C-alpha positions as CSV (number, residue, x, y, z in Angstrom):
1,M,51.2,-22.4,-6.6
2,T,48.0,-20.4,-7.4
3,L,45.1,-22.1,-9.2
4,I,42.1,-20.3,-7.7
5,T,41.9,-16.5,-8.1
6,R,39.3,-13.9,-7.0
7,D,37.7,-14.1,-10.4
8,S,37.1,-17.8,-10.1
9,K,33.6,-19.0,-9.3
10,F,35.2,-21.3,-6.8
11,F,36.7,-18.3,-4.9
12,P,33.7,-17.8,-2.5
13,I,33.4,-21.5,-2.0
14,I,37.0,-21.7,-0.8
15,L,36.6,-18.8,1.5
16,A,33.4,-20.5,2.9
17,L,35.4,-23.7,3.4
18,F,37.9,-21.7,5.5
19,A,35.1,-20.0,7.5
20,A,33.1,-23.2,7.9
21,L,35.6,-24.9,10.2
22,P,34.4,-23.3,13.5
23,P,30.7,-24.4,13.0
24,L,32.0,-27.9,12.1
25,A,34.2,-28.0,15.2
26,I,31.2,-27.1,17.3
27,N,28.4,-29.0,15.8
28,T,30.1,-32.3,14.7
29,Y,31.2,-32.6,18.3
30,A,27.8,-31.8,19.9
31,P,26.1,-35.3,19.3
32,A,29.0,-36.9,21.3
33,I,28.3,-34.9,24.4
34,S,26.7,-37.8,26.3
35,L,29.6,-40.1,25.4
36,I,32.2,-37.6,26.5
37,A,30.4,-37.0,29.8
38,K,30.1,-40.7,30.5
39,D,33.7,-41.4,29.6
40,F,35.0,-38.6,31.9
41,G,32.4,-39.1,34.7
42,V,30.9,-35.6,34.5
43,H,27.4,-34.2,33.9
44,N,26.2,-33.7,30.3
45,S,25.9,-29.9,30.8
46,D,29.4,-29.7,32.1
47,I,30.6,-30.4,28.6
48,L,29.3,-27.0,27.6
49,T,32.4,-25.5,29.3
50,T,34.4,-27.0,26.5
51,F,32.4,-24.8,24.1
52,A,33.2,-21.8,26.3
53,T,37.0,-22.6,26.3
54,Y,36.8,-23.2,22.5
55,F,35.2,-19.7,22.0
56,I,37.8,-18.1,24.3
57,G,40.7,-19.6,22.3
58,F,38.9,-18.8,19.1
59,S,38.6,-15.1,20.2
60,F,42.2,-14.7,21.0
61,G,43.1,-16.5,17.8
62,M,41.2,-13.8,15.9
63,L,43.5,-11.1,17.4
64,L,46.6,-13.1,16.6
65,W,45.9,-14.2,13.0
66,G,44.3,-11.0,11.8
67,A,47.2,-8.9,12.9
68,I,49.9,-11.2,11.6
69,S,48.1,-11.6,8.2
70,D,48.2,-7.8,7.8
71,K,52.0,-8.1,8.0
72,Y,52.8,-11.4,6.3
73,G,49.8,-11.8,3.9
74,R,46.8,-14.1,4.1
75,K,47.9,-17.3,2.4
76,N,50.9,-18.5,4.4
77,I,49.2,-17.6,7.7
78,I,46.2,-19.8,6.8
79,I,48.6,-22.7,6.1
80,I,50.5,-22.3,9.4
81,G,47.3,-21.9,11.5
82,S,45.7,-25.0,9.8
83,I,48.7,-27.1,10.6
84,I,48.5,-26.1,14.3
85,Y,44.8,-26.9,14.2
86,I,45.4,-30.4,12.8
87,M,47.9,-31.1,15.6
88,S,45.6,-29.8,18.4
89,T,42.6,-31.8,17.0
90,V,44.6,-35.0,17.0
91,L,45.6,-34.3,20.6
92,C,41.9,-33.7,21.5
93,S,41.2,-37.3,20.5
94,F,43.8,-38.5,22.9
95,S,42.5,-36.6,25.9
96,Y,42.7,-38.8,29.0
97,N,40.7,-36.5,31.3
98,F,38.1,-33.8,31.1
99,H,40.4,-30.9,32.0
100,M,42.8,-31.9,29.3
101,L,40.0,-31.8,26.8
102,E,38.9,-28.4,28.0
103,A,42.5,-27.1,27.6
104,L,43.0,-28.6,24.2
105,R,39.6,-27.2,23.0
106,L,41.0,-23.8,23.8
107,V,44.1,-24.5,21.6
108,Q,41.9,-25.9,18.9
109,G,39.8,-22.7,18.9
110,L,42.9,-20.6,18.9
111,A,44.2,-22.4,15.8
112,D,41.0,-22.9,13.7
113,S,40.1,-19.2,14.0
114,V,42.7,-18.6,11.3
115,G,40.3,-19.6,8.5
116,A,37.4,-17.6,9.9
117,V,39.2,-14.3,10.3
118,I,41.3,-14.4,7.2
119,S,38.5,-15.6,4.9
120,F,36.5,-12.4,5.7
121,S,39.7,-10.3,5.5
122,I,40.3,-11.7,2.0
123,A,36.7,-10.7,1.1
124,R,37.4,-7.1,2.4
125,D,40.7,-7.1,0.5
126,C,38.8,-7.6,-2.8
127,Y,35.5,-5.9,-2.3
128,K,33.7,-3.1,-0.6
129,G,30.2,-1.5,-0.4
130,A,27.2,-3.5,-1.8
131,K,29.6,-5.9,-3.5
132,L,31.2,-6.7,-0.1
133,T,27.7,-7.2,1.4
134,S,26.8,-9.6,-1.5
135,M,30.1,-11.5,-1.1
136,L,29.6,-11.8,2.6
137,A,26.1,-13.2,2.1
138,T,27.5,-15.7,-0.5
139,I,30.1,-16.9,1.9
140,I,27.7,-17.1,4.8
141,I,25.1,-19.1,2.7
142,I,27.7,-21.7,1.9
143,L,29.1,-21.5,5.4
144,L,25.7,-22.2,6.9
145,I,25.5,-25.6,5.2
146,A,28.2,-26.7,7.7
147,P,26.0,-26.5,10.9
148,M,23.3,-28.3,8.9
149,V,25.4,-31.3,8.0
150,A,27.7,-31.3,11.0
151,P,25.2,-32.8,13.5
152,I,24.3,-35.4,10.9
153,I,28.0,-36.3,10.4
154,G,28.6,-36.3,14.2
155,S,25.5,-38.5,14.8
156,V,26.5,-41.0,12.1
157,L,30.1,-41.2,13.4
158,V,28.9,-41.7,17.0
159,D,26.3,-44.3,16.0
160,L,28.7,-46.2,13.9
161,T,31.8,-46.1,16.1
162,H,30.2,-45.6,19.6
163,T,33.2,-43.3,20.3
164,W,33.4,-39.5,20.7
165,Q,37.0,-39.6,19.3
166,S,35.7,-40.3,15.8
167,T,34.3,-36.7,15.6
168,F,37.8,-35.4,16.1
169,H,39.2,-37.7,13.4
170,F,36.7,-36.2,10.9
171,L,37.8,-32.7,12.0
172,T,41.4,-33.6,11.5
173,A,40.7,-34.7,7.9
174,Y,38.9,-31.4,7.3
175,G,42.0,-29.5,8.5
176,V,44.1,-31.4,5.9
177,V,41.6,-30.2,3.2
178,M,42.0,-26.6,4.4
179,V,45.8,-26.8,4.0
180,I,45.4,-28.1,0.4
181,M,42.9,-25.3,-0.4
182,A,45.2,-22.7,1.2
183,C,48.0,-23.8,-1.2
184,L,45.7,-23.3,-4.2
185,I,44.2,-19.9,-3.5
186,E,45.8,-16.6,-4.5
187,E,47.4,-14.1,-2.1
188,T,45.0,-11.1,-2.0
189,L,47.1,-8.7,0.2
190,E,49.7,-7.0,-2.0
191,P,53.1,-6.4,-0.4
192,K,52.5,-2.6,-0.8
193,D,49.4,-2.8,1.3
194,R,50.9,-4.8,4.2
195,Q,52.0,-3.5,7.5
196,K,55.8,-2.7,7.2
197,D,56.4,-3.3,10.9
198,L,54.6,-5.5,13.5
199,S,55.1,-2.7,16.0
200,K,52.7,-0.5,13.9
201,I,49.9,-3.1,14.3
202,I,49.2,-2.0,17.9
203,P,48.5,1.6,16.8
204,S,46.2,0.2,14.1
205,Y,44.2,-1.6,16.9
206,I,44.0,1.6,18.8
207,I,42.7,3.5,15.7
208,H,40.0,0.9,15.2
209,L,39.1,0.9,18.9
210,K,38.6,4.7,18.6
211,N,36.4,4.4,15.6
212,P,32.9,4.7,17.2
213,G,30.9,3.5,14.1
214,F,33.1,0.4,13.8
215,M,33.1,-0.4,17.5
216,L,29.4,0.0,18.0
217,G,28.7,-2.1,14.9
218,T,31.1,-4.7,16.3
219,L,29.3,-4.7,19.7
220,A,25.9,-5.1,18.1
221,S,27.2,-8.0,16.0
222,S,28.6,-9.6,19.1
223,T,25.4,-9.5,21.2
224,L,23.5,-10.8,18.2
225,A,26.0,-13.7,17.9
226,A,25.6,-14.5,21.5
227,A,21.9,-15.1,21.1
228,L,22.6,-17.5,18.2
229,F,25.5,-19.3,19.9
230,I,23.5,-20.0,23.0
231,F,21.2,-22.0,20.7
232,I,24.1,-23.7,18.9
233,S,25.9,-24.7,22.1
234,S,22.8,-25.9,24.0
235,S,20.6,-27.3,21.3
236,A,21.9,-30.9,21.5
237,L,21.2,-31.1,25.2
238,I,17.8,-29.4,24.8
239,Y,16.6,-31.6,22.0
240,L,18.2,-34.9,23.1
241,D,18.0,-34.7,26.9
242,G,15.2,-32.1,27.3
243,Y,12.7,-33.0,24.6
244,F,14.0,-36.6,24.0
245,T,13.7,-36.2,20.2
246,G,16.4,-38.8,19.2
247,S,19.3,-38.1,16.9
248,L,17.3,-38.0,13.6
249,M,14.7,-35.5,14.8
250,Y,17.4,-33.4,16.5
251,C,19.3,-33.2,13.2
252,S,16.1,-32.3,11.3
253,Y,15.1,-29.6,13.7
254,Y,18.6,-28.1,13.8
255,A,18.8,-28.2,10.0
256,A,15.5,-26.3,9.8
257,C,16.9,-23.5,11.9
258,C,20.1,-23.4,9.8
259,M,17.9,-23.2,6.7
260,A,16.3,-20.0,8.1
261,A,19.7,-18.4,8.3
262,I,20.5,-19.5,4.7
263,L,17.2,-18.0,3.4
264,A,18.0,-14.8,5.2
265,N,21.4,-14.5,3.4
266,F,19.9,-15.4,0.1
267,Y,17.6,-12.5,0.5
268,I,20.5,-10.2,1.4
269,K,22.5,-11.4,-1.6
270,R,19.6,-10.7,-4.0
271,H,18.8,-7.2,-2.5
272,A,22.3,-6.1,-1.3
273,E,22.0,-2.7,-2.9
274,S,18.6,-1.8,-1.3
275,I,18.8,-3.4,2.2
276,Q,22.4,-2.7,3.3
277,K,21.1,0.4,5.3
278,L,21.2,-0.3,9.0
279,F,17.6,0.6,9.7
280,N,16.5,-2.7,8.1
281,V,17.8,-4.6,11.1
282,Y,15.4,-2.9,13.5
283,Y,12.6,-5.2,12.3
284,T,14.6,-8.4,12.6
285,V,16.0,-7.6,16.0
286,S,12.4,-7.0,17.2
287,A,11.6,-10.5,15.8
288,I,14.5,-12.0,17.8
289,A,13.1,-10.4,21.0
290,L,9.6,-11.6,20.3
291,S,10.7,-15.2,19.6
292,S,12.6,-15.3,22.9
293,M,9.6,-13.9,24.8
294,F,7.4,-16.4,23.0
295,L,9.5,-19.2,24.4
296,I,9.6,-17.7,27.9
297,V,5.8,-17.5,28.0
298,L,5.4,-21.1,26.7
299,N,8.0,-22.3,29.3
300,F,6.2,-20.4,32.1
301,F,2.9,-22.3,31.4
302,N,4.8,-25.5,30.7
303,I,3.3,-26.0,27.3
304,D,6.5,-25.9,25.2
305,N,7.7,-28.8,23.1
306,A,10.4,-29.5,20.5
307,F,8.3,-28.3,17.6
308,L,7.4,-25.0,19.3
309,Y,11.0,-24.5,20.4
310,T,12.1,-25.0,16.8
311,T,9.5,-22.6,15.5
312,A,10.9,-19.9,17.8
313,M,14.5,-20.7,17.0
314,F,13.7,-20.7,13.2
315,V,12.6,-17.1,13.6
316,L,15.6,-16.3,15.9
317,C,18.2,-17.9,13.6
318,G,16.9,-16.3,10.4
319,S,16.6,-12.9,12.1
320,V,20.1,-13.1,13.6
321,A,21.5,-14.1,10.3
322,F,19.9,-11.2,8.5
323,S,20.8,-8.7,11.2
324,S,24.4,-9.8,11.9
325,T,25.3,-9.8,8.2
326,I,24.0,-6.2,7.7
327,V,25.6,-5.0,10.9
328,Y,28.9,-6.7,10.2
329,S,29.0,-5.2,6.7
330,F,28.2,-1.8,8.2
331,S,31.0,-2.1,10.7
332,L,33.6,-3.1,8.1
333,N,32.5,-0.3,5.8
334,Q,33.6,2.1,8.6
335,V,37.2,0.9,8.1
336,T,39.5,2.1,5.3
337,H,42.7,0.1,6.1
338,S,44.2,-2.8,8.2
339,F,41.2,-5.0,7.5
340,G,42.8,-8.0,9.1
341,T,43.2,-6.1,12.4
342,A,39.6,-4.8,12.1
343,N,38.3,-8.4,11.5
344,A,40.4,-9.5,14.5
345,I,38.7,-7.0,16.8
346,S,35.3,-7.8,15.4
347,N,35.6,-11.5,15.7
348,F,37.4,-11.4,19.1
349,S,34.5,-9.4,20.5
350,K,31.9,-11.7,18.9
351,N,33.4,-14.9,20.2
352,M,34.2,-13.6,23.7
353,V,30.6,-12.5,24.1
354,A,29.4,-15.8,22.6
355,A,31.7,-17.7,25.1
356,F,30.2,-15.7,27.9
357,G,26.7,-16.7,26.8
358,S,27.6,-20.4,26.6
359,F,29.3,-20.1,30.0
360,I,26.1,-18.7,31.5
361,V,23.8,-21.5,30.3
362,S,26.4,-24.2,31.2
363,F,25.2,-23.7,34.9
364,Y,21.8,-25.1,34.0
365,H,20.8,-28.7,33.7
366,G,17.8,-30.5,32.1
367,R,14.6,-28.6,32.3
368,N,16.3,-25.6,33.8
369,L,18.5,-25.2,30.7
370,I,15.3,-25.1,28.5
371,L,13.9,-22.4,30.9
372,A,17.1,-20.3,31.1
373,S,18.2,-20.2,27.4
374,P,15.5,-17.9,26.0
375,I,15.8,-15.6,29.0
376,V,19.6,-15.2,28.4
377,Q,18.9,-14.8,24.7
378,L,16.4,-12.0,25.4
379,G,19.0,-10.3,27.6
380,F,21.5,-10.1,24.8
381,T,18.8,-9.0,22.4
382,I,18.0,-6.0,24.7
383,M,21.7,-5.1,24.7
384,T,21.6,-5.1,20.9
385,I,18.6,-2.8,20.8
386,V,20.4,-0.3,23.1
387,I,23.5,-0.4,20.9
388,L,21.5,0.2,17.7
389,I,19.7,3.1,19.3
390,T,23.2,4.6,20.2
391,I,24.4,4.1,16.5
392,F,21.2,5.8,15.3
393,K,21.8,8.8,17.6
394,L,25.5,8.9,16.6
395,K,24.6,9.0,12.9
396,I,22.1,11.9,13.5
397,E,24.8,13.9,15.3
398,C,27.3,13.2,12.5
399,S,24.8,14.3,9.9
400,K,24.1,17.5,11.8
401,Q,27.8,18.3,12.0
402,R,28.3,17.8,8.3
403,N,25.4,20.2,7.6
404,L,27.0,23.0,9.8
């Protein structure tokens, strides 16, 4: 049954619904951190390890689903992955100790990565060039509504029920919606374009790994994502336990930062033809570095507060959103076939690096978490700058060789 095709105005909305599951799985759950810690008798910051295990599962899921969808098509794989996600999320709500929750979050991440990797693979099936950049921006604009509303949903659920399990009940219901939407959307990978043999998928991974433009773009996108995910994973603890803002102000501050990312992608969508060149990200990456250094200086003199932190994160989130969309589009445009596999590599790298960033900051508690976060973010930004310089030099060398 196919009711929604690529020509439908609902098509990007459905793709965004698929891609929105990961930020919902992260941010709906964040307001329940204190309840989970209390229930299992662990420190609040220890719960950040469940974000790390989620990202690890999510990363390996990207490799799995992207490759399989190149063989069997996009639609059926989303349905299968979503059903596994529903089962794992239900089991999360029945966790009887902290280690069980850590393990199940890994399985949950493994399963819900199906929507993220395949939604962008579907976009690449249908579009390329500036149209691909515009479509990615459209998806991301809709997608970024999820982390704005997720903390509000999580906070309301926690306040009403006084249980952390309620957040997982909501995520289970969302998974059911995903299955229904997957049944309605068209299949975008024609049989003639699919991998004929799963054994040929491994060579396609190797081909992508040997593509320097794609891999450097993927690495730059990954280090940018790490800077953002450090904010996402630690923001609840920083606002609620560090600055004592309360749930309402936490949601408001977090929504403001998400709005910065939405505005950045609106700008990309309107100017996709003129700004898709990679040099445009040099300015926004510099802004990410400056916002991190701004916070480091404020923290050093102990004059930081929730408003100043949000101001810096507003700049960082908007700049990361702009930069990562352009870099991601650049990397995909270096690929001519096996888009599911390429997306798998890209998102595996992105989420493994993000997991590493979340794991680093999970060692810090209270005020130390506030101090450490911008320093780690600056470290990943410096890595991004080095990679972009390498891409720039590579492009110059390729240009010289073409002129010979």
